[in-house]
C-alpha positions as CSV (number, residue, x, y, z in Angstrom):
1,M,-7.6,7.4,9.6
2,M,-10.1,9.2,11.4
3,N,-12.0,6.6,13.0
4,P,-9.5,5.5,15.6
5,I,-9.3,8.7,16.8
6,V,-12.9,9.7,17.0
7,D,-13.0,6.3,19.0
8,F,-10.5,7.0,21.5
9,F,-11.9,10.5,22.5
10,E,-15.4,8.9,22.9
11,Q,-14.3,5.9,24.8
12,K,-11.3,7.6,27.0
13,L,-12.0,11.2,27.2
14,K,-16.0,10.9,26.7
15,V,-15.7,13.5,24.1
16,P,-19.1,13.3,21.8
17,R,-18.5,12.1,18.2
18,T,-19.4,15.2,16.5
19,V,-16.9,17.6,18.3
20,T,-14.3,15.5,17.4
21,I,-15.3,15.0,14.0
22,L,-15.7,18.8,13.6
23,V,-12.1,19.3,15.3
24,L,-10.8,17.0,12.8
25,F,-12.4,18.2,9.9
26,L,-10.9,21.8,10.7
27,L,-7.3,20.4,11.3
28,V,-7.4,18.3,7.7
29,L,-8.9,21.8,6.0
30,G,-5.9,23.9,7.6
31,A,-3.7,21.0,6.4
32,L,-4.8,20.7,3.0
33,I,-4.8,24.9,2.9
34,W,-0.7,24.7,3.8
35,I,-0.3,22.1,1.4
36,I,-1.9,23.6,-1.4
37,N,-0.4,27.0,-0.7
38,S,3.1,25.8,0.1
39,L,3.9,22.4,-0.8
40,L,1.9,21.9,-4.2
41,P,3.5,24.8,-6.0
42,I,7.0,23.2,-5.4
43,I,6.0,19.9,-6.4
44,Q,4.3,21.0,-9.4
45,N,7.0,22.9,-10.8
46,Q,9.6,20.0,-10.2
47,V,6.8,17.5,-11.9
48,D,6.6,20.0,-14.8
49,A,10.3,20.3,-15.3
50,L,11.0,16.7,-14.9
51,I,8.4,15.9,-17.3
52,K,9.8,18.4,-19.8
53,N,13.5,17.2,-19.5
54,W,12.8,13.4,-19.0
55,P,13.4,12.8,-22.9
56,N,17.1,14.3,-22.1
57,I,17.5,12.5,-19.2
58,W,17.0,9.3,-20.8
59,D,19.1,9.9,-23.9
60,T,22.0,11.0,-21.8
61,S,21.5,7.9,-19.3
62,V,21.1,5.7,-22.5
63,K,24.4,7.2,-24.1
64,T,26.1,6.9,-20.8
65,I,25.2,3.2,-20.6
66,Q,26.6,2.7,-24.2
67,N,30.1,4.8,-23.4
68,L,30.4,1.9,-20.3
69,L,29.8,-0.7,-22.9
70,H,33.0,0.1,-24.8
71,D,35.0,-1.3,-22.2
72,P,36.3,-4.5,-23.2
73,H,35.1,-6.3,-20.2
74,L,31.9,-5.7,-21.0
75,K,31.7,-6.8,-24.6
76,G,29.8,-10.0,-24.2
77,V,27.1,-8.5,-22.0
78,K,26.6,-5.3,-24.8
79,S,24.1,-7.1,-27.0
80,N,21.8,-7.8,-24.3
81,I,22.0,-4.4,-22.6
82,N,21.2,-3.0,-26.0
83,S,18.2,-5.1,-26.6
84,V,17.0,-4.3,-22.9
85,I,17.5,-0.4,-23.7
86,D,15.3,-0.9,-27.0
87,S,13.0,-3.0,-25.5
88,I,11.9,-0.6,-22.8
89,E,12.2,2.4,-25.2
90,K,9.3,0.8,-27.2
91,T,7.1,0.0,-24.1
92,L,7.6,3.4,-23.1
93,F,6.8,4.9,-26.2
94,K,3.8,2.7,-26.9
95,S,2.3,3.1,-23.4
96,W,2.7,7.3,-23.9
97,Q,1.0,6.7,-27.4
98,D,-1.7,4.6,-26.1
99,T,-2.4,7.1,-23.5
100,G,-2.5,10.0,-25.9
101,T,-4.9,7.7,-28.2
102,A,-7.1,7.2,-25.1
103,A,-7.0,10.8,-23.8
104,L,-8.3,11.7,-27.3
105,T,-10.8,9.0,-27.8
106,N,-12.6,9.9,-24.6
107,I,-12.5,13.7,-24.9
108,S,-15.9,14.0,-25.5
109,S,-16.6,12.7,-21.9
110,A,-14.5,15.2,-20.0
111,V,-17.5,17.2,-18.9
112,S,-19.1,14.2,-17.6
113,V,-15.8,13.3,-15.8
114,I,-15.4,17.0,-14.1
115,T,-19.0,16.8,-13.0
116,M,-18.8,13.6,-11.5
117,I,-15.2,14.8,-9.7
118,F,-16.9,18.2,-8.8
119,M,-19.9,16.3,-7.1
120,T,-17.7,14.3,-5.6
121,L,-15.8,16.9,-3.7
122,L,-19.4,18.0,-2.7
123,T,-20.6,15.0,-1.2
124,A,-17.2,13.5,0.2
125,P,-17.3,15.6,3.5
126,F,-21.0,14.7,4.2
127,V,-20.6,11.2,3.5
128,L,-17.4,11.0,5.9
129,F,-18.8,12.9,8.3
130,Y,-21.9,10.5,8.7
131,M,-19.7,7.4,8.2
132,L,-17.6,8.8,11.3
133,K,-20.9,9.6,13.4
134,D,-23.0,6.5,12.8
135,G,-20.4,3.8,11.0
136,H,-19.8,2.2,14.1
137,Q,-23.7,1.0,14.1
138,L,-23.6,-0.8,11.1
139,N,-22.1,-4.1,12.4
140,G,-25.2,-4.2,14.8
141,Y,-27.8,-3.4,11.5
142,L,-26.3,-6.0,9.6
143,T,-26.1,-8.9,12.3
144,K,-29.7,-8.5,12.8
145,F,-30.3,-9.8,9.3
146,A,-28.1,-13.3,10.0
147,P,-30.0,-16.4,11.5
148,R,-30.1,-16.1,15.6
149,R,-27.8,-18.3,16.0
150,W,-25.3,-17.1,14.1
151,Q,-25.2,-13.6,14.7
152,D,-22.7,-13.9,17.6
153,S,-20.2,-15.6,14.8
154,F,-21.3,-13.1,11.9
155,S,-20.8,-10.0,14.4
156,R,-17.1,-11.2,14.9
157,L,-16.6,-12.0,11.4
158,L,-17.6,-8.4,10.2
159,H,-15.6,-7.3,13.1
160,D,-12.5,-9.0,12.0
161,I,-12.9,-8.2,8.5
162,N,-13.1,-4.4,9.5
163,E,-10.0,-4.7,11.5
164,A,-7.8,-6.3,8.9
165,I,-8.8,-4.2,6.3
166,S,-8.5,-1.2,8.4
167,A,-5.3,-1.7,9.7
168,Y,-3.8,-2.9,6.3
169,I,-5.0,0.6,4.7
170,R,-3.9,2.7,7.6
171,G,-0.8,1.1,8.1
172,Q,0.2,1.5,4.6
173,I,-0.9,5.2,4.0
174,T,1.0,6.0,7.3
175,V,4.2,4.6,6.4
176,A,3.9,6.1,2.7
177,V,3.4,9.4,4.4
178,W,7.0,8.9,6.5
179,V,8.7,7.4,3.6
180,G,7.9,10.1,1.7
181,I,8.6,12.9,4.3
182,I,12.0,11.0,4.9
183,Y,12.9,10.7,1.2
184,A,11.8,14.5,0.6
185,I,14.4,15.5,3.2
186,G,17.3,13.2,2.2
187,Y,17.1,14.1,-1.5
188,N,16.9,18.0,-0.8
189,I,19.6,17.8,1.5
190,I,21.8,15.8,-0.9
191,G,20.8,18.4,-3.7
192,L,19.2,16.3,-5.9
193,P,17.2,17.4,-8.6
194,Y,13.4,17.0,-8.7
195,G,13.9,15.9,-5.1
196,S,10.3,16.7,-3.9
197,A,8.6,15.3,-6.8
198,L,10.5,12.0,-6.5
199,A,10.1,11.6,-2.8
200,V,6.2,12.2,-3.7
201,L,6.4,9.5,-6.4
202,A,7.8,7.1,-4.0
203,A,5.1,7.5,-1.0
204,F,2.8,6.5,-3.8
205,M,4.6,3.4,-4.8
206,L,4.7,2.7,-1.3
207,L,1.5,1.4,-1.6
208,I,2.3,-1.7,-3.8
209,P,4.0,-3.8,-1.1
210,Y,7.3,-5.0,-1.9
211,F,8.1,-4.1,-5.5
212,G,6.8,-0.4,-5.3
213,T,9.9,0.6,-3.5
214,F,12.3,-0.2,-6.1
215,I,10.2,1.0,-9.1
216,A,10.2,4.5,-7.7
217,L,14.1,4.1,-7.5
218,I,14.5,3.6,-10.9
219,P,14.2,7.1,-12.1
220,V,16.2,8.5,-8.9
221,L,19.3,6.3,-10.0
222,I,18.6,7.5,-13.4
223,I,18.7,11.3,-12.8
224,A,21.4,10.6,-10.1
225,S,23.7,8.7,-12.6
226,I,23.9,11.8,-15.1
227,T,24.1,14.1,-12.3
228,S,27.4,12.8,-11.1
229,W,28.7,9.8,-9.6
230,G,29.0,11.3,-6.2
231,M,25.2,12.1,-6.5
232,L,24.5,8.7,-7.2
233,I,26.7,7.5,-3.9
234,N,24.5,10.2,-2.0
235,V,21.1,8.5,-3.3
236,L,22.2,5.3,-2.6
237,I,23.3,6.4,1.1
238,V,19.7,7.9,1.2
239,F,18.1,5.0,0.2
240,A,19.9,2.8,2.9
241,I,19.1,5.2,5.9
242,E,15.3,5.4,4.6
243,Q,15.4,1.4,4.3
244,T,16.6,0.9,8.0
245,I,14.4,3.5,9.4
246,E,11.4,2.0,7.8
247,T,11.9,-1.8,8.7
248,R,13.6,-1.3,12.1
249,F,11.2,1.3,13.6
250,I,8.0,2.6,11.1
251,S,6.8,-0.6,9.6
252,P,7.1,-2.5,13.0
253,I,5.3,-0.2,15.0
254,I,2.5,0.9,12.7
255,V,1.9,-2.4,10.3
256,G,3.4,-5.2,12.4
257,N,2.1,-8.3,11.0
258,K,-1.5,-7.6,11.4
259,M,-2.3,-9.4,7.9
260,K,-0.5,-12.4,9.3
261,M,1.0,-13.6,5.6
262,H,4.6,-14.7,4.8
263,P,6.4,-12.8,2.2
264,I,6.4,-15.3,-0.1
265,T,2.6,-15.7,0.1
266,T,2.5,-11.7,-0.1
267,I,5.1,-11.7,-3.1
268,L,3.2,-14.5,-4.9
269,L,-0.3,-12.9,-4.4
270,L,1.2,-9.9,-6.0
271,I,2.3,-11.4,-9.1
272,G,-0.8,-13.1,-9.8
273,A,-3.0,-10.3,-9.2
274,S,-1.1,-8.2,-11.6
275,A,-1.4,-11.0,-13.9
276,V,-5.1,-10.9,-13.6
277,W,-5.8,-7.6,-12.7
278,G,-3.3,-5.3,-13.8
279,L,-2.2,-2.4,-11.4
280,W,-5.8,-2.7,-9.4
281,G,-4.8,-6.2,-8.7
282,V,-1.6,-5.0,-7.3
283,I,-3.3,-2.4,-5.1
284,F,-6.5,-4.3,-3.9
285,G,-4.9,-7.6,-3.9
286,I,-3.9,-8.1,-0.2
287,P,-7.0,-6.5,1.1
288,I,-9.1,-8.9,-0.7
289,Y,-7.1,-11.7,0.3
290,A,-7.4,-10.8,4.0
291,V,-11.2,-11.0,3.7
292,V,-11.6,-14.2,1.9
293,K,-8.5,-15.6,4.5
294,I,-11.0,-14.4,7.3
295,V,-14.1,-15.9,5.7
296,V,-12.7,-19.1,4.8
297,S,-10.8,-19.8,7.9
298,R,-14.1,-19.1,10.3
299,S,-15.9,-21.3,7.9
300,F,-13.6,-24.2,8.3
301,N,-13.8,-23.6,11.8
302,Y,-17.5,-24.1,12.0
303,F,-17.0,-27.0,9.8
304,K,-14.8,-28.7,12.3
305,S,-17.2,-27.9,15.2
306,V,-20.2,-29.6,13.5
307,S,-18.3,-32.2,11.6
308,R,-18.2,-36.0,12.7
309,F,-14.6,-36.4,11.0
310,Y,-13.0,-33.5,13.3
311,N,-15.3,-34.7,16.3
312,D,-13.8,-38.0,16.1
313,E,-10.5,-36.7,15.9
314,D,-10.9,-35.1,19.1
315,L,-12.1,-38.0,20.9
316,F,-8.9,-39.8,19.2
317,E,-7.1,-37.0,21.1
318,I,-8.8,-37.6,24.3
319,G,-8.4,-41.4,24.1
320,K,-4.7,-41.2,23.6
321,E,-4.5,-38.6,26.8
322,N,-6.6,-41.0,28.8
323,Q,-4.4,-44.0,27.7
324,T,-1.0,-41.9,28.7
325,K,-2.5,-41.1,32.2
326,L,-3.4,-44.6,32.5
327,D,0.3,-45.8,31.5
328,L,1.8,-43.2,33.9
329,G,-0.5,-44.4,36.5
330,D,0.5,-48.3,35.7
331,K,4.2,-47.1,36.2
332,N,3.6,-45.4,39.2
333,D,1.8,-48.8,40.9
């Protein structure tokens, strides 16, 4: 997120990298202080209240659905919906039970975890400073280890990988922040309970492409439906406005199609990655795919340039072009 700013000020305005980095650090520090003092207490209170009241919210939503099922027109699907509700309840209970068991099992390592987090918080600013200051030299340093005749290609490969991954991460985080802001404004305007906390949840879930938006919408719909039908309609209006702004303006401008992936490819990749590696596969599946795609495509292009099979194909195409020119010349004569 910071590196393009540092590069811009160095290349366009001739500002030393160290000066820009220190200014950015001060801005980030000020933003963190404001978030901790102003925004975090609000979100924390709403999250605590939501966790405390969620069992009642879920029970109320289940009772609402069961009351609707008394409608004679829905008699045929009543058993199916009840089975789905039971399945969800069992899954949620098992998840909470497993989480509690894991927490009790690993409580002995809590001290080491806290120590690791503390050391990370202490060292992260220094690591970030030197990465921003000297990170642009890494390409040239790694390129020296490649054979001389491959150094240019290897340097371009590293550059393409860096551009693809950094553009994807910057795009996802930027879009997530804007989506969180839009939802926070919309939910607070319509008076949705726990609106700020649900907006933060939506921002985090947006890091999961395609599916994250709808996963974050589920608790919002449940809370809105037990509040009032008018609130449910207002939530759907906010969702429609957010989706319009995101898909028409934010995503095309910030993200675009820099990964050059078809939506079907993305969806199948996410399904496969989640089946194999779970949540980590969903989060890191697309960046890993981008790296593999760049390496494979460049390797294939190199193979085409040295293989006699593709050279023969090129000669065949040249021969066809020459024959076409001869045929046109004969017709002109």
